[in-house]
KELUM-110744 format. One record per residue: residue number from 1; residue in one letter; x, y, z of N, C-alpha, C in turn. Coordinates in steps of 0.1 Angstrom, whole numbers, plus 5000, padded with zeros to 4 digits. Layout:
{NUM; 'A'; {X; Y; Z}; {X; Y; Z}; {X; Y; Z}},
...
This chain:
{1; 'M'; {8530; 4336; 2683}; {8525; 4340; 2670}; {8534; 4336; 2659}},
{2; 'R'; {8529; 4331; 2648}; {8536; 4327; 2637}; {8530; 4334; 2624}},
{3; 'E'; {8539; 4338; 2616}; {8535; 4344; 2603}; {8543; 4339; 2592}},
{4; 'T'; {8539; 4342; 2580}; {8548; 4340; 2568}; {8555; 4353; 2565}},
{5; 'G'; {8566; 4352; 2558}; {8573; 4365; 2555}; {8583; 4363; 2545}},
{6; 'T'; {8589; 4374; 2540}; {8599; 4374; 2530}; {8611; 4382; 2535}},
{7; 'A'; {8623; 4377; 2534}; {8635; 4384; 2539}; {8638; 4394; 2528}},
{8; 'R'; {8647; 4403; 2532}; {8651; 4414; 2523}; {8659; 4408; 2511}},
{9; 'D'; {8665; 4397; 2512}; {8672; 4391; 2501}; {8662; 4383; 2492}},
{10; 'G'; {8650; 4383; 2495}; {8640; 4377; 2487}; {8637; 4362; 2490}},
{11; 'S'; {8645; 4356; 2499}; {8643; 4342; 2502}; {8630; 4340; 2510}},
{12; 'S'; {8622; 4330; 2507}; {8611; 4326; 2514}; {8606; 4312; 2510}},
{13; 'D'; {8603; 4304; 2520}; {8597; 4291; 2517}; {8582; 4291; 2518}},
{14; 'G'; {8576; 4303; 2521}; {8562; 4304; 2522}; {8556; 4297; 2534}},
{15; 'G'; {8564; 4291; 2543}; {8559; 4285; 2555}; {8560; 4294; 2567}},
{16; 'P'; {8557; 4288; 2578}; {8557; 4296; 2591}; {8571; 4300; 2594}},
{17; 'V'; {8573; 4311; 2600}; {8586; 4316; 2605}; {8584; 4320; 2620}},
{18; 'I'; {8595; 4317; 2627}; {8595; 4322; 2641}; {8596; 4337; 2640}},
{19; 'R'; {8589; 4344; 2649}; {8588; 4359; 2649}; {8596; 4365; 2659}},
{20; 'R'; {8596; 4361; 2672}; {8602; 4368; 2683}; {8616; 4362; 2685}},
{21; 'V'; {8627; 4370; 2681}; {8640; 4365; 2681}; {8649; 4374; 2689}},
{22; 'L'; {8657; 4368; 2699}; {8667; 4375; 2706}; {8680; 4373; 2700}},
{23; 'I'; {8688; 4384; 2698}; {8701; 4384; 2694}; {8711; 4388; 2705}},
{24; 'T'; {8720; 4379; 2709}; {8730; 4383; 2719}; {8742; 4388; 2711}},
{25; 'G'; {8749; 4398; 2716}; {8759; 4404; 2709}; {8754; 4412; 2696}},
{26; 'A'; {8743; 4418; 2698}; {8736; 4424; 2686}; {8743; 4436; 2681}},
{27; 'E'; {8753; 4441; 2688}; {8760; 4453; 2684}; {8772; 4450; 2675}},
{28; 'G'; {8776; 4437; 2674}; {8787; 4433; 2666}; {8785; 4433; 2651}},
{29; 'T'; {8795; 4428; 2644}; {8795; 4428; 2629}; {8783; 4420; 2624}},
{30; 'I'; {8782; 4408; 2629}; {8771; 4399; 2624}; {8758; 4404; 2630}},
{31; 'G'; {8758; 4407; 2642}; {8745; 4412; 2648}; {8740; 4424; 2641}},
{32; 'T'; {8748; 4433; 2637}; {8744; 4445; 2629}; {8738; 4441; 2616}},
{33; 'A'; {8745; 4431; 2609}; {8740; 4426; 2596}; {8726; 4419; 2598}},
{34; 'L'; {8724; 4412; 2609}; {8711; 4406; 2611}; {8700; 4416; 2614}},
{35; 'R'; {8704; 4426; 2621}; {8694; 4437; 2624}; {8690; 4444; 2611}},
{36; 'E'; {8700; 4446; 2602}; {8697; 4453; 2590}; {8689; 4444; 2580}},
{37; 'Y'; {8693; 4432; 2578}; {8687; 4423; 2568}; {8674; 4416; 2573}},
{38; 'L'; {8673; 4413; 2586}; {8662; 4405; 2591}; {8652; 4413; 2599}},
{39; 'G'; {8655; 4426; 2601}; {8646; 4434; 2610}; {8632; 4435; 2606}},
{40; 'D'; {8630; 4434; 2592}; {8616; 4436; 2588}; {8609; 4423; 2587}},
{41; 'R'; {8615; 4412; 2590}; {8609; 4399; 2590}; {8606; 4393; 2603}},
{42; 'Y'; {8614; 4396; 2613}; {8613; 4391; 2627}; {8612; 4402; 2636}},
{43; 'A'; {8605; 4400; 2648}; {8605; 4409; 2659}; {8618; 4407; 2667}},
{44; 'L'; {8628; 4415; 2664}; {8641; 4413; 2670}; {8642; 4420; 2683}},
{45; 'S'; {8649; 4414; 2693}; {8653; 4421; 2705}; {8668; 4418; 2707}},
{46; 'A'; {8674; 4426; 2715}; {8688; 4425; 2717}; {8693; 4424; 2731}},
{47; 'L'; {8704; 4416; 2733}; {8711; 4415; 2745}; {8725; 4420; 2743}},
{48; 'T'; {8729; 4430; 2750}; {8743; 4436; 2748}; {8749; 4438; 2761}},
{49; 'K'; {8763; 4439; 2761}; {8770; 4441; 2773}; {8770; 4455; 2778}},
{50; 'E'; {8769; 4464; 2768}; {8768; 4479; 2771}; {8756; 4485; 2764}},
{51; 'S'; {8752; 4497; 2769}; {8741; 4504; 2762}; {8745; 4507; 2748}},
{52; 'Q'; {8734; 4507; 2739}; {8736; 4509; 2725}; {8726; 4520; 2720}},
{53; 'P'; {8728; 4525; 2708}; {8719; 4535; 2702}; {8705; 4529; 2700}},
{54; 'F'; {8704; 4515; 2700}; {8691; 4508; 2697}; {8687; 4502; 2710}},
{55; 'P'; {8674; 4498; 2712}; {8669; 4492; 2724}; {8676; 4479; 2727}},
{56; 'S'; {8680; 4476; 2739}; {8687; 4464; 2742}; {8686; 4461; 2757}},
{57; 'H'; {8686; 4448; 2761}; {8687; 4445; 2775}; {8702; 4444; 2778}},
{58; 'V'; {8707; 4452; 2787}; {8721; 4454; 2790}; {8725; 4445; 2801}},
{59; 'A'; {8733; 4435; 2798}; {8738; 4425; 2809}; {8750; 4418; 2803}},
{60; 'D'; {8758; 4412; 2812}; {8769; 4404; 2809}; {8765; 4390; 2808}},
{61; 'I'; {8768; 4383; 2797}; {8763; 4369; 2796}; {8770; 4359; 2806}},
{62; 'S'; {8780; 4364; 2813}; {8786; 4356; 2823}; {8778; 4356; 2836}},
{63; 'D'; {8767; 4364; 2836}; {8758; 4365; 2848}; {8744; 4360; 2844}},
{64; 'L'; {8741; 4348; 2848}; {8729; 4341; 2843}; {8717; 4349; 2848}},
{65; 'D'; {8716; 4352; 2861}; {8705; 4359; 2866}; {8702; 4372; 2859}},
{66; 'A'; {8713; 4379; 2855}; {8712; 4392; 2849}; {8706; 4391; 2835}},
{67; 'I'; {8709; 4380; 2828}; {8704; 4379; 2814}; {8690; 4373; 2813}},
{68; 'L'; {8685; 4366; 2823}; {8673; 4358; 2822}; {8661; 4367; 2817}},
{69; 'P'; {8659; 4379; 2821}; {8647; 4387; 2817}; {8647; 4389; 2802}},
{70; 'A'; {8659; 4389; 2795}; {8659; 4391; 2781}; {8652; 4380; 2773}},
{71; 'F'; {8651; 4368; 2779}; {8646; 4356; 2772}; {8631; 4354; 2774}},
{72; 'D'; {8624; 4363; 2781}; {8610; 4362; 2783}; {8603; 4364; 2770}},
{73; 'G'; {8594; 4355; 2766}; {8585; 4356; 2755}; {8592; 4355; 2741}},
{74; 'V'; {8604; 4349; 2742}; {8612; 4347; 2730}; {8610; 4333; 2724}},
{75; 'E'; {8610; 4332; 2711}; {8608; 4320; 2704}; {8622; 4314; 2700}},
{76; 'A'; {8631; 4322; 2697}; {8644; 4318; 2692}; {8655; 4327; 2697}},
{77; 'V'; {8667; 4322; 2698}; {8679; 4330; 2702}; {8690; 4328; 2692}},
{78; 'V'; {8695; 4339; 2687}; {8708; 4338; 2679}; {8719; 4343; 2688}},
{79; 'H'; {8728; 4333; 2692}; {8738; 4336; 2702}; {8751; 4339; 2694}},
{80; 'L'; {8754; 4353; 2695}; {8766; 4358; 2688}; {8777; 4363; 2699}},
{81; 'A'; {8772; 4366; 2710}; {8781; 4373; 2720}; {8792; 4363; 2724}},
{82; 'A'; {8805; 4368; 2724}; {8817; 4360; 2727}; {8829; 4369; 2726}},
{83; 'S'; {8840; 4364; 2731}; {8853; 4370; 2728}; {8857; 4364; 2714}},
{84; 'P'; {8858; 4373; 2704}; {8858; 4368; 2690}; {8872; 4365; 2684}},
{85; 'A'; {8883; 4370; 2691}; {8896; 4369; 2685}; {8902; 4355; 2687}},
{86; 'V'; {8908; 4350; 2677}; {8914; 4337; 2678}; {8925; 4336; 2689}},
{87; 'E'; {8931; 4347; 2692}; {8942; 4348; 2702}; {8937; 4352; 2715}},
{88; 'T'; {8924; 4351; 2718}; {8918; 4355; 2731}; {8924; 4347; 2742}},
{89; 'P'; {8929; 4353; 2753}; {8935; 4345; 2764}; {8925; 4338; 2772}},
{90; 'W'; {8929; 4328; 2780}; {8921; 4319; 2787}; {8911; 4326; 2796}},
{91; 'P'; {8914; 4336; 2804}; {8904; 4342; 2813}; {8892; 4347; 2806}},
{92; 'S'; {8894; 4353; 2794}; {8882; 4358; 2787}; {8875; 4347; 2780}},
{93; 'I'; {8882; 4337; 2775}; {8875; 4325; 2770}; {8866; 4319; 2780}},
{94; 'L'; {8871; 4317; 2792}; {8864; 4311; 2803}; {8851; 4319; 2806}},
{95; 'Q'; {8852; 4332; 2808}; {8840; 4340; 2812}; {8830; 4341; 2800}},
{96; 'N'; {8835; 4345; 2789}; {8826; 4349; 2778}; {8822; 4337; 2769}},
{97; 'N'; {8831; 4328; 2766}; {8828; 4317; 2756}; {8824; 4304; 2762}},
{98; 'L'; {8828; 4302; 2775}; {8823; 4289; 2781}; {8812; 4292; 2791}},
{99; 'I'; {8814; 4300; 2801}; {8804; 4303; 2811}; {8792; 4310; 2804}},
{100; 'G'; {8796; 4320; 2796}; {8786; 4328; 2789}; {8777; 4320; 2780}},
{101; 'T'; {8783; 4311; 2772}; {8775; 4302; 2763}; {8766; 4293; 2771}},
{102; 'Y'; {8771; 4287; 2782}; {8763; 4279; 2790}; {8751; 4287; 2795}},
{103; 'N'; {8753; 4299; 2800}; {8743; 4307; 2805}; {8732; 4310; 2795}},
{104; 'V'; {8736; 4313; 2782}; {8726; 4315; 2772}; {8718; 4303; 2769}},
{105; 'F'; {8724; 4292; 2768}; {8716; 4280; 2765}; {8707; 4277; 2777}},
{106; 'E'; {8712; 4278; 2789}; {8704; 4276; 2801}; {8692; 4286; 2802}},
{107; 'A'; {8695; 4298; 2800}; {8684; 4308; 2800}; {8674; 4305; 2790}},
{108; 'A'; {8678; 4301; 2778}; {8668; 4297; 2767}; {8660; 4286; 2772}},
{109; 'H'; {8666; 4276; 2778}; {8659; 4264; 2783}; {8649; 4268; 2793}},
{110; 'R'; {8653; 4276; 2803}; {8644; 4280; 2814}; {8632; 4288; 2808}},
{111; 'A'; {8634; 4295; 2798}; {8623; 4304; 2792}; {8615; 4296; 2782}},
{112; 'G'; {8618; 4284; 2779}; {8610; 4276; 2770}; {8613; 4280; 2755}},
{113; 'V'; {8625; 4285; 2752}; {8628; 4289; 2739}; {8629; 4277; 2730}},
{114; 'E'; {8623; 4278; 2718}; {8622; 4266; 2709}; {8635; 4263; 2702}},
{115; 'R'; {8643; 4273; 2698}; {8655; 4270; 2691}; {8666; 4280; 2694}},
{116; 'V'; {8679; 4276; 2692}; {8690; 4285; 2694}; {8699; 4283; 2681}},
{117; 'V'; {8703; 4294; 2676}; {8713; 4294; 2665}; {8726; 4299; 2671}},
{118; 'F'; {8736; 4291; 2671}; {8748; 4293; 2678}; {8759; 4297; 2668}},
{119; 'A'; {8765; 4308; 2670}; {8777; 4312; 2662}; {8789; 4305; 2666}},
{120; 'S'; {8791; 4293; 2659}; {8804; 4286; 2661}; {8814; 4292; 2652}},
{121; 'S'; {8824; 4284; 2648}; {8835; 4290; 2640}; {8842; 4279; 2632}},
{122; 'N'; {8848; 4284; 2621}; {8857; 4275; 2614}; {8869; 4270; 2622}},
{123; 'H'; {8872; 4277; 2632}; {8883; 4274; 2640}; {8881; 4261; 2649}},
{124; 'V'; {8869; 4256; 2649}; {8866; 4243; 2655}; {8874; 4232; 2647}},
{125; 'I'; {8877; 4234; 2634}; {8885; 4224; 2626}; {8897; 4231; 2620}},
{126; 'G'; {8902; 4242; 2627}; {8912; 4251; 2621}; {8925; 4244; 2618}},
{127; 'M'; {8928; 4233; 2624}; {8941; 4227; 2621}; {8942; 4221; 2607}},
{128; 'Y'; {8931; 4218; 2601}; {8931; 4213; 2587}; {8936; 4225; 2578}},
{129; 'E'; {8931; 4237; 2581}; {8936; 4248; 2573}; {8951; 4251; 2576}},
{130; 'F'; {8954; 4251; 2589}; {8967; 4254; 2594}; {8977; 4245; 2587}},
{131; 'D'; {8974; 4232; 2586}; {8983; 4222; 2580}; {8984; 4224; 2565}},
{132; 'G'; {8974; 4230; 2559}; {8973; 4231; 2544}; {8979; 4244; 2538}},
{133; 'V'; {8981; 4254; 2547}; {8986; 4267; 2542}; {8999; 4266; 2535}},
{134; 'P'; {9001; 4273; 2523}; {8991; 4281; 2516}; {8984; 4274; 2505}},
{135; 'D'; {8988; 4261; 2502}; {8982; 4254; 2490}; {8967; 4252; 2491}},
{136; 'I'; {8962; 4252; 2503}; {8948; 4249; 2504}; {8939; 4260; 2498}},
{137; 'Y'; {8945; 4271; 2496}; {8937; 4282; 2490}; {8937; 4282; 2475}},
{138; 'A'; {8944; 4274; 2469}; {8945; 4274; 2454}; {8932; 4268; 2448}},
{139; 'L'; {8928; 4274; 2437}; {8916; 4270; 2431}; {8915; 4255; 2427}},
{140; 'D'; {8927; 4249; 2424}; {8927; 4236; 2419}; {8930; 4226; 2431}},
{141; 'D'; {8931; 4231; 2443}; {8933; 4222; 2455}; {8920; 4214; 2458}},
{142; 'P'; {8921; 4201; 2459}; {8908; 4193; 2460}; {8903; 4191; 2474}},
{143; 'R'; {8910; 4196; 2484}; {8906; 4193; 2498}; {8893; 4200; 2501}},
{144; 'T'; {8884; 4193; 2508}; {8872; 4199; 2513}; {8869; 4192; 2527}},
{145; 'Y'; {8863; 4200; 2536}; {8860; 4195; 2549}; {8845; 4198; 2552}},
{146; 'D'; {8838; 4187; 2556}; {8823; 4189; 2558}; {8820; 4188; 2573}},
{147; 'H'; {8808; 4187; 2576}; {8803; 4186; 2590}; {8806; 4173; 2597}},
{148; 'T'; {8811; 4163; 2590}; {8814; 4150; 2596}; {8829; 4149; 2600}},
{149; 'V'; {8837; 4158; 2596}; {8852; 4156; 2599}; {8854; 4157; 2614}},
{150; 'E'; {8865; 4150; 2619}; {8869; 4151; 2633}; {8872; 4165; 2636}},
{151; 'I'; {8868; 4170; 2648}; {8872; 4184; 2652}; {8887; 4184; 2655}},
{152; 'R'; {8893; 4195; 2651}; {8907; 4198; 2653}; {8909; 4213; 2656}},
{153; 'P'; {8905; 4217; 2668}; {8906; 4232; 2671}; {8921; 4237; 2670}},
{154; 'D'; {8922; 4249; 2665}; {8935; 4255; 2663}; {8939; 4265; 2674}},
{155; 'S'; {8930; 4266; 2685}; {8932; 4276; 2695}; {8923; 4274; 2706}},
{156; 'L'; {8925; 4280; 2718}; {8915; 4280; 2728}; {8902; 4285; 2724}},
{157; 'Y'; {8902; 4295; 2715}; {8890; 4300; 2709}; {8882; 4289; 2702}},
{158; 'G'; {8890; 4282; 2693}; {8883; 4270; 2686}; {8878; 4260; 2696}},
{159; 'V'; {8885; 4257; 2707}; {8881; 4248; 2717}; {8867; 4253; 2723}},
{160; 'S'; {8867; 4266; 2725}; {8854; 4271; 2731}; {8842; 4270; 2722}},
{161; 'K'; {8845; 4271; 2709}; {8834; 4269; 2700}; {8830; 4254; 2698}},
{162; 'A'; {8839; 4245; 2699}; {8836; 4231; 2699}; {8828; 4228; 2712}},
{163; 'Y'; {8831; 4234; 2723}; {8824; 4232; 2735}; {8809; 4237; 2733}},
{164; 'G'; {8808; 4248; 2727}; {8794; 4253; 2724}; {8786; 4244; 2716}},
{165; 'E'; {8792; 4238; 2706}; {8785; 4228; 2698}; {8781; 4216; 2706}},
{166; 'A'; {8790; 4211; 2714}; {8787; 4200; 2723}; {8776; 4203; 2733}},
{167; 'L'; {8776; 4215; 2738}; {8766; 4220; 2747}; {8752; 4221; 2740}},
{168; 'G'; {8753; 4225; 2728}; {8740; 4226; 2720}; {8734; 4212; 2718}},
{169; 'R'; {8743; 4203; 2715}; {8738; 4189; 2713}; {8732; 4184; 2726}},
{170; 'Y'; {8737; 4187; 2737}; {8732; 4183; 2750}; {8718; 4188; 2752}},
{171; 'Y'; {8716; 4201; 2749}; {8702; 4207; 2750}; {8692; 4201; 2740}},
{172; 'V'; {8697; 4197; 2729}; {8689; 4190; 2719}; {8684; 4176; 2725}},
{173; 'E'; {8694; 4169; 2730}; {8691; 4155; 2735}; {8683; 4154; 2748}},
{174; 'R'; {8687; 4163; 2757}; {8681; 4162; 2770}; {8669; 4172; 2772}},
{175; 'H'; {8668; 4182; 2764}; {8657; 4192; 2767}; {8649; 4195; 2754}},
{176; 'G'; {8651; 4188; 2743}; {8642; 4189; 2732}; {8643; 4202; 2724}},
{177; 'M'; {8654; 4209; 2726}; {8656; 4222; 2719}; {8661; 4219; 2705}},
{178; 'K'; {8659; 4228; 2695}; {8664; 4228; 2682}; {8677; 4237; 2682}},
{179; 'V'; {8688; 4232; 2677}; {8700; 4239; 2678}; {8707; 4238; 2664}},
{180; 'F'; {8712; 4250; 2660}; {8719; 4251; 2647}; {8733; 4258; 2650}},
{181; 'C'; {8743; 4251; 2646}; {8757; 4255; 2649}; {8763; 4260; 2636}},
{182; 'L'; {8767; 4272; 2635}; {8772; 4278; 2622}; {8787; 4280; 2623}},
{183; 'R'; {8795; 4272; 2616}; {8809; 4274; 2615}; {8812; 4285; 2605}},
{184; 'I'; {8812; 4297; 2610}; {8812; 4309; 2602}; {8827; 4312; 2597}},
{185; 'G'; {8828; 4316; 2585}; {8840; 4320; 2579}; {8844; 4335; 2582}},
{186; 'S'; {8846; 4343; 2572}; {8851; 4357; 2573}; {8840; 4366; 2570}},
{187; 'V'; {8833; 4371; 2580}; {8823; 4382; 2578}; {8829; 4395; 2583}},
{188; 'R'; {8828; 4405; 2575}; {8834; 4418; 2579}; {8824; 4429; 2577}},
{189; 'G'; {8825; 4440; 2585}; {8816; 4451; 2585}; {8817; 4458; 2571}},
{190; 'N'; {8829; 4459; 2566}; {8831; 4466; 2553}; {8824; 4458; 2541}},
{191; 'D'; {8823; 4445; 2543}; {8817; 4436; 2533}; {8823; 4435; 2519}},
{192; 'D'; {8836; 4440; 2518}; {8843; 4439; 2506}; {8855; 4430; 2508}},
{193; 'P'; {8855; 4418; 2501}; {8866; 4409; 2503}; {8879; 4414; 2498}},
{194; 'L'; {8880; 4425; 2490}; {8892; 4430; 2485}; {8897; 4442; 2493}},
{195; 'D'; {8889; 4446; 2503}; {8893; 4458; 2511}; {8906; 4456; 2518}},
{196; 'P'; {8916; 4465; 2517}; {8929; 4463; 2524}; {8928; 4461; 2539}},
{197; 'E'; {8919; 4468; 2545}; {8917; 4467; 2559}; {8912; 4454; 2563}},
{198; 'M'; {8903; 4448; 2555}; {8898; 4435; 2557}; {8909; 4424; 2556}},
{199; 'L'; {8918; 4426; 2545}; {8928; 4417; 2542}; {8939; 4417; 2553}},
{200; 'A'; {8939; 4427; 2561}; {8949; 4428; 2572}; {8945; 4420; 2584}},
{201; 'S'; {8934; 4415; 2584}; {8928; 4409; 2597}; {8927; 4394; 2597}},
{202; 'S'; {8935; 4387; 2588}; {8936; 4372; 2589}; {8942; 4368; 2602}},
{203; 'P'; {8938; 4356; 2607}; {8943; 4351; 2619}; {8958; 4350; 2620}},
{204; 'A'; {8964; 4356; 2630}; {8979; 4357; 2632}; {8985; 4343; 2631}},
{205; 'L'; {8978; 4333; 2636}; {8984; 4319; 2637}; {8987; 4313; 2624}},
{206; 'L'; {8981; 4319; 2613}; {8983; 4314; 2599}; {8996; 4319; 2593}},
{207; 'D'; {9001; 4331; 2599}; {9013; 4337; 2595}; {9013; 4340; 2580}},
{208; 'L'; {9002; 4346; 2575}; {9001; 4350; 2561}; {9008; 4364; 2560}},
{209; 'A'; {9020; 4364; 2554}; {9028; 4376; 2555}; {9025; 4387; 2545}},
{210; 'T'; {9019; 4383; 2533}; {9017; 4392; 2523}; {9002; 4394; 2520}},
{211; 'E'; {8999; 4406; 2514}; {8985; 4409; 2511}; {8979; 4399; 2501}},
{212; 'E'; {8988; 4394; 2492}; {8984; 4384; 2482}; {8979; 4371; 2489}},
{213; 'E'; {8987; 4367; 2499}; {8983; 4354; 2506}; {8970; 4356; 2513}},
{214; 'R'; {8968; 4368; 2519}; {8956; 4370; 2526}; {8944; 4372; 2517}},
{215; 'R'; {8947; 4377; 2505}; {8936; 4378; 2495}; {8931; 4365; 2490}},
{216; 'V'; {8940; 4355; 2487}; {8936; 4342; 2482}; {8929; 4335; 2494}},
{217; 'R'; {8932; 4337; 2506}; {8925; 4331; 2517}; {8910; 4337; 2517}},
{218; 'M'; {8909; 4350; 2516}; {8896; 4356; 2516}; {8887; 4351; 2505}},
{219; 'R'; {8894; 4348; 2494}; {8887; 4342; 2482}; {8880; 4329; 2486}},
{220; 'A'; {8884; 4322; 2496}; {8879; 4309; 2500}; {8870; 4311; 2513}},
{221; 'T'; {8872; 4321; 2521}; {8866; 4321; 2535}; {8855; 4331; 2536}},
{222; 'W'; {8854; 4341; 2527}; {8845; 4352; 2528}; {8830; 4348; 2529}},
{223; 'Q'; {8823; 4355; 2537}; {8808; 4354; 2537}; {8803; 4368; 2538}},
{224; 'S'; {8794; 4371; 2528}; {8788; 4385; 2528}; {8778; 4386; 2540}},
{225; 'R'; {8775; 4399; 2543}; {8766; 4402; 2554}; {8752; 4396; 2551}},
{226; 'R'; {8748; 4398; 2538}; {8734; 4393; 2535}; {8734; 4378; 2534}},
{227; 'D'; {8745; 4371; 2531}; {8745; 4357; 2531}; {8745; 4351; 2545}},
{228; 'I'; {8752; 4357; 2555}; {8751; 4352; 2568}; {8737; 4355; 2574}},
{229; 'A'; {8731; 4366; 2570}; {8717; 4369; 2574}; {8708; 4358; 2568}},
{230; 'Q'; {8710; 4355; 2556}; {8701; 4344; 2549}; {8703; 4331; 2557}},
{231; 'L'; {8715; 4327; 2560}; {8718; 4315; 2566}; {8711; 4314; 2580}},
{232; 'V'; {8712; 4325; 2588}; {8705; 4325; 2601}; {8690; 4325; 2599}},
{233; 'G'; {8685; 4332; 2589}; {8671; 4331; 2586}; {8666; 4317; 2582}},
{234; 'R'; {8674; 4310; 2575}; {8670; 4296; 2572}; {8670; 4287; 2584}},
{235; 'C'; {8679; 4290; 2593}; {8679; 4282; 2606}; {8666; 4286; 2614}},
{236; 'L'; {8662; 4298; 2613}; {8650; 4302; 2621}; {8637; 4296; 2614}},
{237; 'D'; {8637; 4294; 2601}; {8625; 4291; 2594}; {8623; 4276; 2592}},
{238; 'V'; {8634; 4268; 2591}; {8633; 4254; 2587}; {8625; 4247; 2597}},
{239; 'P'; {8614; 4240; 2593}; {8604; 4234; 2603}; {8608; 4221; 2610}},
{240; 'E'; {8615; 4212; 2603}; {8616; 4199; 2608}; {8630; 4196; 2614}},
{241; 'V'; {8640; 4204; 2611}; {8654; 4201; 2615}; {8655; 4204; 2630}},
{242; 'T'; {8661; 4195; 2638}; {8663; 4197; 2652}; {8678; 4200; 2655}},
{243; 'W'; {8687; 4196; 2646}; {8702; 4197; 2649}; {8709; 4199; 2636}},
{244; 'A'; {8718; 4208; 2636}; {8726; 4210; 2624}; {8740; 4216; 2627}},
{245; 'V'; {8750; 4212; 2620}; {8763; 4218; 2620}; {8766; 4221; 2606}},
{246; 'V'; {8767; 4234; 2602}; {8769; 4238; 2588}; {8780; 4249; 2588}},
{247; 'Y'; {8786; 4250; 2576}; {8796; 4261; 2574}; {8790; 4273; 2568}},
{248; 'G'; {8795; 4285; 2571}; {8790; 4297; 2566}; {8800; 4305; 2558}},
{249; 'I'; {8799; 4303; 2545}; {8807; 4311; 2535}; {8798; 4314; 2524}},
{250; 'S'; {8802; 4324; 2515}; {8794; 4327; 2503}; {8798; 4317; 2492}},
{251; 'D'; {8793; 4320; 2480}; {8795; 4311; 2469}; {8808; 4315; 2462}},
{252; 'N'; {8819; 4312; 2469}; {8832; 4316; 2465}; {8839; 4307; 2455}},
{253; 'P'; {8848; 4311; 2447}; {8854; 4303; 2437}; {8863; 4291; 2443}},
{254; 'R'; {8867; 4293; 2456}; {8874; 4282; 2463}; {8866; 4280; 2476}},
{255; 'Q'; {8863; 4267; 2478}; {8855; 4264; 2490}; {8861; 4251; 2496}},
{256; 'F'; {8870; 4253; 2506}; {8875; 4241; 2513}; {8866; 4237; 2525}},
{257; 'W'; {8857; 4246; 2529}; {8846; 4242; 2538}; {8834; 4240; 2530}},
{258; 'D'; {8828; 4228; 2531}; {8817; 4223; 2523}; {8804; 4229; 2527}},
{259; 'I'; {8798; 4237; 2519}; {8785; 4242; 2522}; {8773; 4234; 2517}},
{260; 'S'; {8776; 4223; 2511}; {8765; 4215; 2505}; {8755; 4210; 2515}},
{261; 'H'; {8759; 4208; 2528}; {8750; 4204; 2538}; {8741; 4215; 2542}},
{262; 'A'; {8746; 4227; 2542}; {8737; 4239; 2545}; {8727; 4240; 2533}},
{263; 'R'; {8731; 4238; 2521}; {8722; 4239; 2510}; {8711; 4228; 2511}},
{264; 'D'; {8715; 4215; 2513}; {8706; 4204; 2514}; {8696; 4204; 2526}},
{265; 'L'; {8702; 4207; 2537}; {8694; 4206; 2550}; {8686; 4219; 2552}},
{266; 'L'; {8691; 4230; 2549}; {8685; 4243; 2553}; {8679; 4251; 2541}},
{267; 'G'; {8683; 4247; 2529}; {8679; 4255; 2518}; {8687; 4268; 2516}},
{268; 'Y'; {8699; 4268; 2521}; {8708; 4280; 2520}; {8713; 4281; 2506}},
{269; 'E'; {8711; 4293; 2500}; {8716; 4296; 2486}; {8723; 4309; 2486}},
{270; 'P'; {8736; 4309; 2488}; {8743; 4322; 2489}; {8741; 4330; 2477}},
{271; 'Q'; {8740; 4343; 2479}; {8738; 4353; 2468}; {8750; 4359; 2463}},
{272; 'D'; {8761; 4359; 2471}; {8773; 4366; 2468}; {8785; 4356; 2467}},
{273; 'G'; {8796; 4361; 2462}; {8808; 4353; 2461}; {8820; 4362; 2460}},
{274; 'A'; {8832; 4358; 2466}; {8844; 4366; 2464}; {8848; 4365; 2450}},
{275; 'P'; {8855; 4375; 2444}; {8860; 4375; 2431}; {8871; 4364; 2429}},
{276; 'E'; {8872; 4358; 2418}; {8882; 4348; 2415}; {8896; 4354; 2414}},
């Protein structure tokens, strides 16, 4: 079933939208934002590792047979479930980010799912930022990185997300799936780029010692909850695109990850921006 619809942020192209959408990791920060902002536009279902206050299929993504029933009758999958910390050790990366990601793509393929939106990460190219700290956060720094730059993962976590992108491309080429890889910046449940608790959570590998350093980073990397929801919605709605790698940030005063490809290809128009 296809219908037209309007998202809570008011965005709509007036065309057909996919209706039945499965979210893996639906209990997390981004999953919660998608349920809040997109729940009245799509028929959402959830796959979670543990029981939640909302209906979900409870299974571990590292177990293919256990997750397969969640994909029945689904038109699209938003794959968020993973070990999210940059410092995640290898055993968890292997089970959750490699085996688990393969299982999600394979389950989607077996169920005949039309498209997958994959939560990749800026850490796929994280070494560009690592090499540029702290000057890269300055408003007058000219450096920008788009979807065409060579991948330079900064961690095993970044490697796992690069693997997910490559896996997605395989399912596009060999199985005709539509796949959208989102190199997401800093989305936080509090949704305030100046909140001290948010500013304390920058990746340890960057060694940003002061709150001021973390604040200017957030000025470049923040993405609001409604903007990530809009970006995912655009991936679900765009009719002709079969493959995309785009960055996910809001309309911030400093943007060293280039979101023009998301604007041009998907029609993404962020509604928020970190303060200058």
